[in-house]
N, C-alpha and C positions, 0 to 999 in steps of 0.2 A: 530533299532537305533533311539534314541530320537530326532535327528535333521538331517537335510538334507543339503547338499552343492551342488551347481551346478557345472558342468564341472569337477567333480572329478572322479578319478579312485579308485574304491573300490577293493583292491587286495584280500579281504577275500572271494570272490566268483567269479564264472564265469570262462571262458576259460583263462588259464594262458598265453599262447602265445599271445593272442589278447590283454590282459591287459598290458603285458610288452611292446608290440609294441605301443599301444595307449599312454602309459606313456613315453616311450623312444624316439619315433619319434619327439615329440615336443621339447624334450631336445636337440636332435641332430640338429634340425632346428634352435633352439634358439642359440646353440653354433656356428652354421654356421654364424649367423648374428653377434654374439659377436666377433667371429674371423674376420669377415669381417670388423667390424669397428675398430679393432686393425690393421688389415692388410691394411686398407685404408690409415692409417698414413704412412706406408712404401711405398705404391704405389704412393701416392701424392708426398712424399719427393723424392723418387727415380726418378720421372719424372720432378719435378719442382725445386728441391733443390740440387741434385747431390749426388755422392757417399759418401761424408763425412757425410752429414746429415742422409742418409740411414744407414750408419755404426753406427752412434751414437744411433739411435733408435734401431738398432739390438742389440747393447750391453745393452741398457736400458731395452729391452724386457725381458731379463733374470731376471733382478732385479724386474721389475714390475710383471712379472709372479710369482716370489717368493712371493710377497705380496698378489697378487690376489689369488694365489693357496692356501695360508693359509686362506684367507677369505672364499674361496669356501669350504674348509675343515671344517672351523668353522660352516658354514651354515648347514653341515650335522648333527651337534648336534641339531640344531633347527628342522631339518627334523625328526630325530628320536623321539625327545620329543613330537612334535606335532602329528606325525603319531601314536604313542602309545595311546595318548589321544583320537584321532579320532577313532582308531580301537576299543577302549574300550567303545565308545559312551558316554564319560563323558564330557558334555558341559561346566561345570564350570571349570574343569581342563584344557580343551582345551583353553578357554578364557584366563586363567592365563598363560598358556604356551606361547601363542601368545604375550600377553602384556609384559611379563618379558623378553622373548628372543629378542623381537624387541628393547626394551629399552636398553638392554645390548649391542646390536649391535651398537646403536648410541654412547654409551660411548666408546666402543672398537674402533670404527672408528675414533673418535676425537683424541684418544691417538695415533693411527697409523699415522694420518696426522702430528701432532706436532712432534713426534719423528722422523718420516721419513724425514721431511724437514731438521731437524738438522743434521742427519747423512748421508745425500745424498752424500757429498764429500767422506766420508769414504767408502760408498758402491762402488763408482766408482773406488776407489783405490784398493779395494779388487779384482776386476776383471781386474786390470792392464790396464785401458783404455789408448789408445794411446793419446799422447799430442795433436795431430792435430784434434781430435774429442772431446776432454775433455769438452770444453766450451759448445759445442752443447749438449752433453749428460747431463751436469749438469743443463742446462736451462730446458730441457725436463723433466728430472727426478723430479725436485723440483715442477714444475707446476703439473705434474701428481700426485705426492704424496699429494699435497695440497688437491686434490679431493678424497683421499682415504676414507674419512668419508662417502662419497656418495656411493663408491664402496662397502664398508662393509655393509652399511645399505641395499642396494639393494640386495646383495647376501644373506643376512640374510632373507630379505622379500621373496626372491625366495625359500629359504629353508623352510620357513613357508608354502608357497603355495604348495610346493612339498609334505610336510607332510600331507597336506589335499588331496593329490592325484591330484592336479590341476597343469598340465604342460602347458595348453593352454594360461593362462594369462601371465606367464613369457615369453613365446614365442612372444606373441603380443607386450609386453613391449620392448623386445629386438629388434623386427622388427622396432618399432617406433624410439627407441633411435639410432639404427644403421643408419637409414635413416637420422636422424638429424646430426649424426656424419659425415657422408659422405658429406652432404651439407656444413657443417661448415668447414670441411677439405679443400674443394675446395675454399670456400669463403675466409678463413683466409690465406691459403697458395698460391693458384693460383691467386686470385684477389687482396687481401690486401698485399701479399708478406711478411707475418709474419714469414715464415720459420718454423723451428722446434717448436717454441713457439706456433704458430698457431694451429698445429695439437694436441699439448698437451691440449690447452684450449678447443678445439673442443671435445675431449674425456671427459673432466671434465663436460662440460655443458650437454653432452648427458647423463652422469650418474646422474646429478641433475634431469633431466626429468624422468629417470627410477625410482628414489626414490619417486618423487611426484605421479606418476601413481600407483606404487605398494602400497604406503601408503593409497591412496584413495580406491583402490580395497579391501584391507584387512579390512579397517575400515567399509566400506559400506556393504560388504558381511557378515562379522561376527558380526558387531555391537560392536566391541571391541575398546577401547581407546588404540591405539598402544603405544604411548609414555607416560609412567607413572613413572617418576624418583623416587619420594619418595616412592610410593607403591612398586616399585621393590627393593629399598634399604631395606625396612622394611620386606617385605614378600616373595621376589623372590629368596632367597638363595637356596632353594631346587631345583627349576627349573633351575637356572643358574648353580648350581653344576652338575646337570645331563647333561646339555647342554655342559659344559666344559669337562665332563668326556669323552664324545664322540668327541666333537668338537676340543679340543686341539690336541689330538692324530691324528684325521683325518686331521686337518689343517697342522700339521707338516708333515704328510704323503703326503698330496696333494702338499705341497711346496717343498718336498724333491727333486723332479726331478729338479725344478728350482734351489734349493740350490746346488745340485750336479753340475748343469750347470755353477754355478759361478766359480767353480774350473776348469771346462772344458774351460771356456772362457779365463782363464789365459794362456792356451796353444794356443787357437785360436788367441788371440791378439798378438802372436809372428809373425803372418803372415801379409800379405799386407791388406790395406783397402778394396780392392775388395773382398778378401777372407772373411773378416769380414762381409761385406755387403751380400755376397752370402750365408753364413751360416745363417744370419738373415732371409733371404728369405726362405731357407730350413726349418727353424724352424716354419715359418708361414704356409708353406705347411703341415708340420708335424701335426699342430693343426687340420687340416681338416681330414687327414687320420685317426687320432686317435679318432675321434668323437664317433664311435660306442662303443669303449672300455670304455670311461668315462661315456657315457650315460647309458649303461646297468649296469655299476657299481653303478651308482646312483639309477637306477630303482630297483635293487635287494635289496639295503639297505632299501628303502621305502617298498618294497614287504614284506621283512622279518619283518620289524618293525610293520606293520599293522597286519600281521598274528600272530606274537607273542602276540600282544595286544588282539587278538581274540582267542588265544589258539589253532591255527591251525598248529601244528608242522608238520603233514604229508604233508600239502600243501607247507610248507617251503621247504621241500626236493625236491618236484617236481618242484617248481619255480626255484631253484638253477640250476637244470639240464637244464631246458628250456632256462634260461637266458644265460647259457654258449653256447648253440647251436646257439642262435640268435646272440650273440655278435661276436663269431668267424666267422660265416657265412657272416654277413654283413661287418665286417672288411676286410675279404679277398676280397669280391666283390668290395669294395671301392678302395682298393689297386690296383686291376687289372685295374680299370677304370683310376685312376690317373697316374699310372706308365709311360705309353707312352707319356702322355701330360705334364710331368714335365718341359721340356725346354720351352714350350709355356707359361706355368703359370709363370715361373721365369722371362720371358721376359716382362711380364706385369708390374713387379716391376722396372726393370732396364734393359737396352739394352746392357750394357757392356759385352762383351764375357767372360771376366774373372769372373765377378760376376755370370753370368748364369752358367758357368762351375762348380763353387763351389757349387751353389744351387742344381744342378742336381746330382753331385757326392754324396753329403750328403744324399739327399732324396732317391736316388735309392739304397743306402746301407741299409736304415732303413725300407723301405716299405715291403720287403719280410718277416720281422720278427715281424710285428705288431700283429699277432695272439697271440704271447707270452703275450703281454700286455692285450689282451682280457681275457685270462685265469687268469692272476694275478688280474685284476680289479674285476672280479666276486668274487674271494676268499676274496679280501680286503673288498668288499661291505658287504659280509656276516659277516666277523669278526667285522666290524663296528657296524652292527645291534645288535650283541651279546655283545657289549661293550668290545671288545677285540682289539680295534684299536691300542693299544700299541704294540701288537705283529706284526701287519701289518706294523707299523711304523719302528720297529726294523728290520724287514725283508727287507724293502725298503731301509733303511739306509745302511744295509750290502751290498746290490747289487748295488744300484745306486751311492753310495758315496764311501764306502770302497773298494769294488772290482774294480770299475771303475777307482778309483784313483791309485790303485796299478798297474793296467794294463797300464794307461797313463804314470805313473812315469817310469816304466820299458821300455815300447816301445819307448817313446819319448827321453829317454836317449841314445837309440841305434841309431835311425834314426829320424831326424826332418822332418816328412812327415805328412801333414795335414790329409791325408786319414786315418792314424792311429787314429787320434782324432775322425773322423767320425765313425769308427768301435766301438769306446767306447760307443756310444749310445745304439745299440742293445745288446752289451755284458752286459751292466748294466741291461737291461731288463731281460735277461736270468737269471742272478744270482739272481735278485730280485724275479722273478717268482719262482725259485727253493726254496729260503728261505721262501717265503710266503706259498708255498705248504706244506713245513714241518710244519709250524705253524698251517695251516688250518687242515691238516689231523691228527695232534696230538690232536686237540681239537674238531674235527668233531663229534665224538661219544657223547661226553658230551653235546655239543651245541644242536645237533639234537635228542638226546636221542635215539640213534640207539641201538637196542638190539642185 
């Protein structure tokens, strides 16, 4: 290879299990801290601002997860483009890929912020927010969305670094920003008594710091001028087109879960404020249990991208199998550890018995079926790397949205029981996994050139 990068994982050689673990573990740890600084909002509000503020953030979390999920998916486009240039050893193309994808992220983020602020009231009406928490929810959502430009740019920067095989730097950045977010949450809410607006501003400021650090790292390590608006407009069409080809479908696919949850929340909001708050806590716990599934899904995308660039298709087949084993094994282990401790984790957010009961009920229904998501995410990761994200998106839409909504419409018309809503989550995973498997195996021979 004509150039060298420090702290990168080169998936084109060496032990596959070790490479996948070295790559995926920092992703998991990074996601732990990212989830921590989102969960800190709920912990601080639940203890210092009461059930209504906690319920408002719980409702908003589905909306913000929808936007952040799309941004994370879009960053996969940057990962694939950069990974292929890196795997091929083309320094000029690599520099262009970084410059154009970064600039595009800035433009996209600015659009998201402006549009999001304008449509925030509409988004809250879509999920049928209760009147007693509406004002809290609107204040939080508008402040949070105003900082979406920084969220998009950071996620895109992390995607660039992942394409280079570097997961250590994003982890360190998340560690620093998470620490800042926790400190600012406590300062703004517990000391200054700014309530729900305080935790929203804390999140935005933490994201600003993430962008500043990631920009400095990419520019210093690669010697690339990250932001180049006119150059991107004149010459970046091909790179942006390739990024969008993977990123839009991956973004839609990554946000589908949150999109489907918008309709689920219409059912949840029929119940009491403590139930709404408890479901929000359950979804926070869900983020931690599902870490291995998303981490190895990202890892296999980069693994396949680099090995395609290097022409190592036999290694691709072996990597898919190893990633599946690791993802399922670690997911099951995490579920076994967390399952008995759910009541104690929920109590950290809020001590109301009704809130804790709702959180425990939801979480213990979901945990035993997380292995289904492990299987689905690996197949989705492979489809993304082979630019077949549209198939994965369609399969996820079919399972998470269509089949789940059919189930909820029928079951809730018979009995108005919130536990039926809880069961909708794993049932959506099962249908989505089955549809994704059909798409995967229908294209597996062509993708991997199996004789």
